[in-house]
The first five atom37 places (N, CA, C, CB, O) and aatype in JSON, in Angstrom:
{
  "aatype": [12, 1, 6, 15, 1, 10, 6, 1, 18, 13, 1, 5, 6, 19, 19, 5, 1, 7, 7, 17, 16, 9, 11, 10, 16, 7, 16, 11, 7, 9, 14, 3, 1, 10, 19, 12, 12, 14, 7, 7, 19, 19, 19, 13, 19, 6, 10, 11, 16, 3, 11, 7, 1, 10, 15, 11, 9, 5, 11, 0, 19, 9, 0, 11, 10, 15, 7, 10, 7, 4, 2, 19, 6, 19, 10, 18, 7, 11, 3, 5, 19, 3, 6, 17, 13, 0, 16, 19, 15],
  "atom_mask": [
    [1, 1, 1, 1, 1],
    [1, 1, 1, 1, 1],
    [1, 1, 1, 1, 1],
    [1, 1, 1, 1, 1],
    [1, 1, 1, 1, 1],
    [1, 1, 1, 1, 1],
    [1, 1, 1, 1, 1],
    [1, 1, 1, 1, 1],
    [1, 1, 1, 1, 1],
    [1, 1, 1, 1, 1],
    [1, 1, 1, 1, 1],
    [1, 1, 1, 1, 1],
    [1, 1, 1, 1, 1],
    [1, 1, 1, 1, 1],
    [1, 1, 1, 1, 1],
    [1, 1, 1, 1, 1],
    [1, 1, 1, 1, 1],
    [1, 1, 1, 0, 1],
    [1, 1, 1, 0, 1],
    [1, 1, 1, 1, 1],
    [1, 1, 1, 1, 1],
    [1, 1, 1, 1, 1],
    [1, 1, 1, 1, 1],
    [1, 1, 1, 1, 1],
    [1, 1, 1, 1, 1],
    [1, 1, 1, 0, 1],
    [1, 1, 1, 1, 1],
    [1, 1, 1, 1, 1],
    [1, 1, 1, 0, 1],
    [1, 1, 1, 1, 1],
    [1, 1, 1, 1, 1],
    [1, 1, 1, 1, 1],
    [1, 1, 1, 1, 1],
    [1, 1, 1, 1, 1],
    [1, 1, 1, 1, 1],
    [1, 1, 1, 1, 1],
    [1, 1, 1, 1, 1],
    [1, 1, 1, 1, 1],
    [1, 1, 1, 0, 1],
    [1, 1, 1, 0, 1],
    [1, 1, 1, 1, 1],
    [1, 1, 1, 1, 1],
    [1, 1, 1, 1, 1],
    [1, 1, 1, 1, 1],
    [1, 1, 1, 1, 1],
    [1, 1, 1, 1, 1],
    [1, 1, 1, 1, 1],
    [1, 1, 1, 1, 1],
    [1, 1, 1, 1, 1],
    [1, 1, 1, 1, 1],
    [1, 1, 1, 1, 1],
    [1, 1, 1, 0, 1],
    [1, 1, 1, 1, 1],
    [1, 1, 1, 1, 1],
    [1, 1, 1, 1, 1],
    [1, 1, 1, 1, 1],
    [1, 1, 1, 1, 1],
    [1, 1, 1, 1, 1],
    [1, 1, 1, 1, 1],
    [1, 1, 1, 1, 1],
    [1, 1, 1, 1, 1],
    [1, 1, 1, 1, 1],
    [1, 1, 1, 1, 1],
    [1, 1, 1, 1, 1],
    [1, 1, 1, 1, 1],
    [1, 1, 1, 1, 1],
    [1, 1, 1, 0, 1],
    [1, 1, 1, 1, 1],
    [1, 1, 1, 0, 1],
    [1, 1, 1, 1, 1],
    [1, 1, 1, 1, 1],
    [1, 1, 1, 1, 1],
    [1, 1, 1, 1, 1],
    [1, 1, 1, 1, 1],
    [1, 1, 1, 1, 1],
    [1, 1, 1, 1, 1],
    [1, 1, 1, 0, 1],
    [1, 1, 1, 1, 1],
    [1, 1, 1, 1, 1],
    [1, 1, 1, 1, 1],
    [1, 1, 1, 1, 1],
    [1, 1, 1, 1, 1],
    [1, 1, 1, 1, 1],
    [1, 1, 1, 1, 1],
    [1, 1, 1, 1, 1],
    [1, 1, 1, 1, 1],
    [1, 1, 1, 1, 1],
    [1, 1, 1, 1, 1],
    [1, 1, 1, 1, 1]
  ],
  "atom_positions": [
    [[16.22, 1.69, -2.03], [15.47, 2.74, -1.38], [14.93, 2.2, -0.05], [14.31, 3.24, -2.3], [14.33, 1.13, 0.0]],
    [[15.15, 2.94, 1.0], [14.67, 2.55, 2.32], [13.14, 2.62, 2.35], [15.27, 3.46, 3.43], [12.52, 3.37, 1.59]],
    [[12.54, 1.82, 3.24], [11.08, 1.76, 3.3], [10.49, 3.13, 3.66], [10.64, 0.71, 4.32], [9.44, 3.5, 3.13]],
    [[11.12, 3.87, 4.54], [10.59, 5.19, 4.91], [10.59, 6.14, 3.71], [11.42, 5.8, 6.07], [9.66, 6.92, 3.53]],
    [[11.63, 6.08, 2.91], [11.7, 6.93, 1.71], [10.68, 6.47, 0.67], [13.13, 6.9, 1.11], [10.05, 7.3, 0.01]],
    [[10.51, 5.16, 0.53], [9.52, 4.61, -0.39], [8.12, 5.06, 0.01], [9.61, 3.07, -0.43], [7.31, 5.42, -0.84]],
    [[7.85, 5.03, 1.3], [6.54, 5.45, 1.79], [6.3, 6.94, 1.53], [6.4, 5.15, 3.28], [5.2, 7.33, 1.15]],
    [[7.3, 7.76, 1.73], [7.19, 9.2, 1.46], [6.92, 9.42, -0.03], [8.48, 9.95, 1.9], [6.07, 10.23, -0.4]],
    [[7.66, 8.71, -0.87], [7.45, 8.81, -2.32], [6.03, 8.39, -2.69], [8.49, 7.94, -3.08], [5.35, 9.07, -3.46]],
    [[5.58, 7.28, -2.13], [4.23, 6.78, -2.4], [3.18, 7.82, -2.01], [3.99, 5.45, -1.64], [2.28, 8.11, -2.79]],
    [[3.3, 8.36, -0.81], [2.35, 9.35, -0.32], [2.29, 10.56, -1.25], [2.72, 9.79, 1.11], [1.21, 11.04, -1.58]],
    [[3.45, 11.05, -1.66], [3.51, 12.21, -2.55], [2.83, 11.91, -3.9], [4.96, 12.64, -2.78], [2.14, 12.76, -4.45]],
    [[3.04, 10.71, -4.41], [2.44, 10.34, -5.68], [0.92, 10.23, -5.58], [3.02, 9.01, -6.17], [0.21, 10.63, -6.5]],
    [[0.42, 9.71, -4.46], [-1.03, 9.63, -4.25], [-1.62, 11.03, -4.31], [-1.36, 8.96, -2.9], [-2.59, 11.28, -5.04]],
    [[-1.05, 11.95, -3.55], [-1.56, 13.31, -3.48], [-1.47, 14.0, -4.85], [-0.78, 14.12, -2.42], [-2.41, 14.67, -5.27]],
    [[-0.35, 13.82, -5.52], [-0.16, 14.44, -6.84], [-1.21, 13.97, -7.84], [1.24, 14.12, -7.37], [-1.59, 14.71, -8.74]],
    [[-1.69, 12.75, -7.68], [-2.7, 12.19, -8.58], [-4.13, 12.44, -8.1], [-2.46, 10.7, -8.75], [-5.08, 11.86, -8.63]],
    [[-4.28, 13.29, -7.09], [-5.6, 13.66, -6.62], [-6.22, 12.7, -5.62], [0.0, 0.0, 0.0], [-7.42, 12.76, -5.36]],
    [[-5.4, 11.83, -5.05], [-5.9, 10.86, -4.08], [-5.65, 11.29, -2.64], [0.0, 0.0, 0.0], [-5.14, 12.38, -2.37]],
    [[-6.01, 10.41, -1.75], [-5.85, 10.64, -0.31], [-5.36, 9.34, 0.3], [-7.2, 11.12, 0.37], [-5.82, 8.26, -0.08]],
    [[-4.43, 9.43, 1.22], [-3.91, 8.24, 1.88], [-3.8, 8.48, 3.38], [-2.56, 7.84, 1.3], [-3.43, 9.56, 3.83]],
    [[-4.11, 7.46, 4.12], [-4.05, 7.5, 5.57], [-3.05, 6.46, 6.04], [-5.46, 7.26, 6.21], [-3.11, 5.3, 5.62]],
    [[-2.14, 6.86, 6.9], [-1.18, 5.93, 7.52], [-1.92, 5.13, 8.58], [0.06, 6.69, 8.14], [-2.51, 5.71, 9.49]],
    [[-1.9, 3.82, 8.47], [-2.58, 2.95, 9.42], [-1.59, 2.46, 10.47], [-3.25, 1.77, 8.7], [-0.52, 1.96, 10.14]],
    [[-1.96, 2.6, 11.72], [-1.12, 2.14, 12.82], [-2.01, 1.58, 13.92], [-0.22, 3.28, 13.36], [-3.22, 1.76, 13.9]],
    [[-1.4, 0.92, 14.86], [-2.12, 0.49, 16.06], [-2.58, -0.95, 16.05], [0.0, 0.0, 0.0], [-2.92, -1.48, 17.11]],
    [[-2.59, -1.59, 14.9], [-2.98, -3.0, 14.82], [-1.85, -3.76, 14.15], [-4.32, -3.18, 14.04], [-1.48, -3.45, 13.02]],
    [[-1.32, -4.75, 14.84], [-0.21, -5.52, 14.27], [-0.63, -6.17, 12.96], [0.28, -6.59, 15.27], [-1.7, -6.77, 12.86]],
    [[0.23, -6.03, 11.97], [0.02, -6.68, 10.69], [-0.82, -5.91, 9.7], [0.0, 0.0, 0.0], [-0.91, -6.29, 8.54]],
    [[-1.45, -4.82, 10.13], [-2.29, -4.04, 9.22], [-1.4, -3.41, 8.14], [-3.1, -2.93, 9.99], [-0.3, -2.95, 8.44]],
    [[-1.87, -3.38, 6.88], [-1.06, -2.75, 5.84], [-0.72, -1.3, 6.19], [-1.79, -2.8, 4.5], [-1.41, -0.66, 6.99]],
    [[0.34, -0.8, 5.57], [0.86, 0.54, 5.88], [-0.16, 1.64, 5.66], [2.08, 0.81, 5.06], [-0.27, 2.56, 6.47]],
    [[-0.9, 1.56, 4.55], [-1.73, 2.69, 4.15], [-3.08, 2.25, 3.6], [-1.01, 3.5, 3.11], [-3.23, 1.2, 2.98]],
    [[-4.07, 3.1, 3.86], [-5.37, 3.02, 3.21], [-5.35, 4.12, 2.17], [-6.58, 3.17, 4.23], [-5.11, 5.28, 2.49]],
    [[-5.62, 3.76, 0.91], [-5.5, 4.7, -0.19], [-6.85, 4.83, -0.9], [-4.4, 4.25, -1.18], [-7.49, 3.83, -1.24]],
    [[-7.26, 6.08, -1.13], [-8.46, 6.37, -1.89], [-8.04, 7.21, -3.09], [-9.52, 7.11, -1.01], [-7.47, 8.29, -2.95]],
    [[-8.33, 6.69, -4.28], [-7.95, 7.37, -5.51], [-9.21, 7.81, -6.25], [-7.08, 6.47, -6.4], [-10.29, 7.26, -6.03]],
    [[-9.07, 8.81, -7.14], [-10.21, 9.21, -7.95], [-10.83, 8.02, -8.66], [-9.8, 10.28, -8.96], [-10.15, 7.07, -9.04]],
    [[-12.13, 8.08, -8.83], [-12.84, 6.98, -9.49], [-13.31, 5.93, -8.51], [0.0, 0.0, 0.0], [-13.81, 4.88, -8.92]],
    [[-13.17, 6.2, -7.21], [-13.67, 5.26, -6.21], [-12.75, 4.11, -5.89], [0.0, 0.0, 0.0], [-13.19, 3.13, -5.28]],
    [[-11.49, 4.19, -6.28], [-10.53, 3.13, -5.97], [-10.13, 3.25, -4.49], [-9.26, 3.23, -6.9], [-9.6, 4.27, -4.07]],
    [[-10.4, 2.2, -3.73], [-10.02, 2.14, -2.31], [-9.22, 0.86, -2.12], [-11.29, 2.18, -1.36], [-9.69, -0.23, -2.46]],
    [[-8.02, 0.99, -1.57], [-7.14, -0.18, -1.45], [-6.23, -0.03, -0.23], [-6.3, -0.36, -2.73], [-5.75, 1.06, 0.09]],
    [[-6.01, -1.15, 0.44], [-4.99, -1.22, 1.48], [-3.67, -1.49, 0.78], [-5.32, -2.33, 2.57], [-3.61, -2.36, -0.1]],
    [[-2.62, -0.76, 1.15], [-1.31, -0.94, 0.5], [-0.25, -1.2, 1.56], [-0.94, 0.31, -0.34], [-0.1, -0.44, 2.51]],
    [[0.48, -2.29, 1.37], [1.65, -2.6, 2.18], [2.87, -2.33, 1.31], [1.63, -4.1, 2.7], [2.98, -2.88, 0.21]],
    [[3.77, -1.5, 1.79], [4.98, -1.15, 1.05], [6.18, -1.87, 1.64], [5.2, 0.37, 1.08], [6.38, -1.92, 2.85]],
    [[6.98, -2.44, 0.75], [8.19, -3.14, 1.14], [9.33, -2.7, 0.23], [7.99, -4.68, 1.07], [9.1, -2.29, -0.9]],
    [[10.54, -2.8, 0.73], [11.7, -2.58, -0.13], [11.76, -3.72, -1.15], [13.03, -2.5, 0.7], [11.02, -4.7, -1.04]],
    [[12.64, -3.58, -2.13], [12.78, -4.63, -3.15], [13.02, -6.0, -2.53], [13.92, -4.29, -4.1], [12.58, -7.02, -3.06]],
    [[13.72, -6.03, -1.41], [14.07, -7.3, -0.77], [13.27, -7.56, 0.5], [15.55, -7.32, -0.44], [13.54, -8.51, 1.24]],
    [[12.27, -6.72, 0.76], [11.46, -6.87, 1.96], [10.62, -8.15, 1.94], [0.0, 0.0, 0.0], [10.38, -8.74, 0.89]],
    [[10.17, -8.56, 3.13], [9.35, -9.76, 3.26], [8.19, -9.49, 4.21], [10.19, -10.96, 3.76], [8.31, -8.72, 5.16]],
    [[7.08, -10.14, 3.93], [5.93, -10.04, 4.82], [6.14, -10.94, 6.03], [4.63, -10.42, 4.07], [6.65, -12.05, 5.91]],
    [[5.73, -10.45, 7.19], [5.77, -11.28, 8.39], [4.56, -12.2, 8.39], [5.8, -10.39, 9.69], [3.64, -12.03, 7.59]],
    [[4.55, -13.18, 9.28], [3.41, -14.1, 9.39], [2.14, -13.34, 9.7], [3.67, -15.15, 10.47], [1.09, -13.62, 9.1]],
    [[2.2, -12.39, 10.62], [1.01, -11.63, 11.0], [0.52, -10.77, 9.83], [1.29, -10.75, 12.23], [-0.68, -10.62, 9.63]],
    [[1.44, -10.21, 9.06], [1.04, -9.43, 7.88], [0.33, -10.33, 6.88], [2.27, -8.76, 7.23], [-0.69, -9.94, 6.31]],
    [[0.86, -11.51, 6.65], [0.22, -12.45, 5.72], [-1.18, -12.8, 6.21], [1.06, -13.73, 5.57], [-2.12, -12.87, 5.41]],
    [[-1.34, -13.02, 7.51], [-2.65, -13.37, 8.06], [-3.64, -12.22, 7.93], [-2.5, -13.77, 9.54], [-4.8, -12.44, 7.56]],
    [[-3.21, -11.0, 8.23], [-4.1, -9.84, 8.13], [-4.48, -9.59, 6.67], [-3.42, -8.58, 8.73], [-5.64, -9.29, 6.38]],
    [[-3.54, -9.7, 5.76], [-3.83, -9.51, 4.34], [-4.83, -10.57, 3.87], [-2.53, -9.58, 3.5], [-5.74, -10.25, 3.11]],
    [[-4.66, -11.81, 4.3], [-5.61, -12.87, 3.94], [-7.0, -12.56, 4.48], [-5.13, -14.23, 4.46], [-8.0, -12.78, 3.8]],
    [[-7.08, -12.06, 5.71], [-8.36, -11.7, 6.32], [-9.04, -10.58, 5.54], [-8.16, -11.28, 7.79], [-10.22, -10.67, 5.21]],
    [[-8.29, -9.53, 5.24], [-8.85, -8.41, 4.48], [-9.31, -8.86, 3.09], [-7.82, -7.3, 4.35], [-10.39, -8.48, 2.64]],
    [[-8.49, -9.65, 2.42], [-8.85, -10.16, 1.1], [-10.1, -11.03, 1.18], [-7.69, -10.96, 0.49], [-10.97, -10.96, 0.31]],
    [[-10.19, -11.85, 2.22], [-11.36, -12.7, 2.42], [-12.64, -11.92, 2.65], [0.0, 0.0, 0.0], [-13.74, -12.41, 2.38]],
    [[-12.49, -10.71, 3.16], [-13.64, -9.82, 3.38], [-14.01, -9.04, 2.11], [-13.34, -8.85, 4.52], [-14.96, -8.26, 2.11]],
    [[-13.25, -9.26, 1.06], [-13.53, -8.58, -0.2], [-12.8, -7.27, -0.37], [0.0, 0.0, 0.0], [-13.09, -6.52, -1.3]],
    [[-11.87, -6.97, 0.52], [-11.1, -5.73, 0.43], [-10.0, -5.87, -0.62], [-10.49, -5.36, 1.8], [-9.45, -6.96, -0.83]],
    [[-9.68, -4.77, -1.25], [-8.56, -4.72, -2.19], [-7.28, -4.48, -1.39], [-8.77, -3.61, -3.27], [-7.19, -3.53, -0.62]],
    [[-6.31, -5.36, -1.58], [-5.04, -5.26, -0.87], [-3.91, -5.43, -1.89], [-4.93, -6.33, 0.27], [-3.94, -6.35, -2.71]],
    [[-2.94, -4.54, -1.82], [-1.76, -4.63, -2.68], [-0.51, -4.64, -1.81], [-1.72, -3.45, -3.68], [-0.4, -3.89, -0.85]],
    [[0.43, -5.5, -2.17], [1.76, -5.48, -1.56], [2.7, -5.05, -2.67], [2.17, -6.9, -0.94], [2.82, -5.73, -3.69]],
    [[3.37, -3.93, -2.47], [4.25, -3.37, -3.49], [5.68, -3.39, -3.0], [3.82, -1.93, -3.85], [6.0, -2.89, -1.93]],
    [[6.55, -4.01, -3.82], [7.96, -4.15, -3.48], [8.8, -3.19, -4.3], [8.43, -5.6, -3.71], [9.02, -3.41, -5.49]],
    [[9.26, -2.12, -3.68], [10.17, -1.19, -4.33], [9.48, -0.18, -5.22], [0.0, 0.0, 0.0], [8.29, -0.28, -5.53]],
    [[10.26, 0.8, -5.63], [9.76, 1.93, -6.42], [9.2, 1.49, -7.76], [10.86, 2.94, -6.64], [8.2, 2.04, -8.22]],
    [[9.82, 0.51, -8.41], [9.33, 0.07, -9.72], [7.9, -0.46, -9.63], [10.25, -1.01, -10.3], [7.07, -0.14, -10.47]],
    [[7.61, -1.28, -8.61], [6.25, -1.8, -8.46], [5.28, -0.69, -8.07], [6.21, -2.91, -7.41], [4.12, -0.71, -8.49]],
    [[5.73, 0.27, -7.28], [4.89, 1.42, -6.94], [4.51, 2.16, -8.22], [5.62, 2.38, -5.94], [3.34, 2.47, -8.44]],
    [[5.5, 2.45, -9.06], [5.24, 3.16, -10.31], [4.31, 2.36, -11.23], [6.55, 3.46, -11.04], [3.43, 2.93, -11.86]],
    [[4.5, 1.05, -11.3], [3.61, 0.19, -12.09], [2.19, 0.24, -11.58], [4.11, -1.25, -12.09], [1.25, 0.29, -12.36]],
    [[2.04, 0.22, -10.25], [0.7, 0.26, -9.66], [0.0, 1.57, -10.02], [0.78, 0.1, -8.13], [-1.17, 1.57, -10.39]],
    [[0.72, 2.68, -9.9], [0.12, 3.96, -10.25], [-0.3, 4.02, -11.7], [1.08, 5.08, -9.95], [-1.29, 4.66, -12.03]],
    [[0.44, 3.36, -12.59], [0.08, 3.34, -14.0], [-1.26, 2.63, -14.22], [1.17, 2.66, -14.8], [-1.95, 2.92, -15.2]],
    [[-1.62, 1.72, -13.32], [-2.88, 0.99, -13.48], [-4.06, 1.69, -12.85], [-2.76, -0.37, -12.9], [-5.2, 1.43, -13.23]],
    [[-3.82, 2.59, -11.88], [-4.93, 3.25, -11.19], [-5.08, 4.72, -11.57], [-4.74, 3.14, -9.7], [-6.06, 5.35, -11.17]],
    [[-4.15, 5.26, -12.3], [-4.22, 6.69, -12.67], [-4.83, 6.88, -14.03], [-2.84, 7.33, -12.63], [-4.97, 8.01, -14.5]]
  ]
}
């Protein structure tokens, strides 16, 4: 599954489960999406294909966000997306 299709699938699943997601752009390395789910779950999500890899800047930004106490998830492919939803829904 291409990353654009994975992102569309992810967005649809968030909305279907009563959540809200914002596409983040403008800062190099920032995760793809900020996701707010029912129950107060707020998480930055980086989506990758099954074989995708994080760039150095993405790794640095994720480390910075995690160090600030932010929840950050990197999800590889549809299976991990579905697994993640099973834990937050």
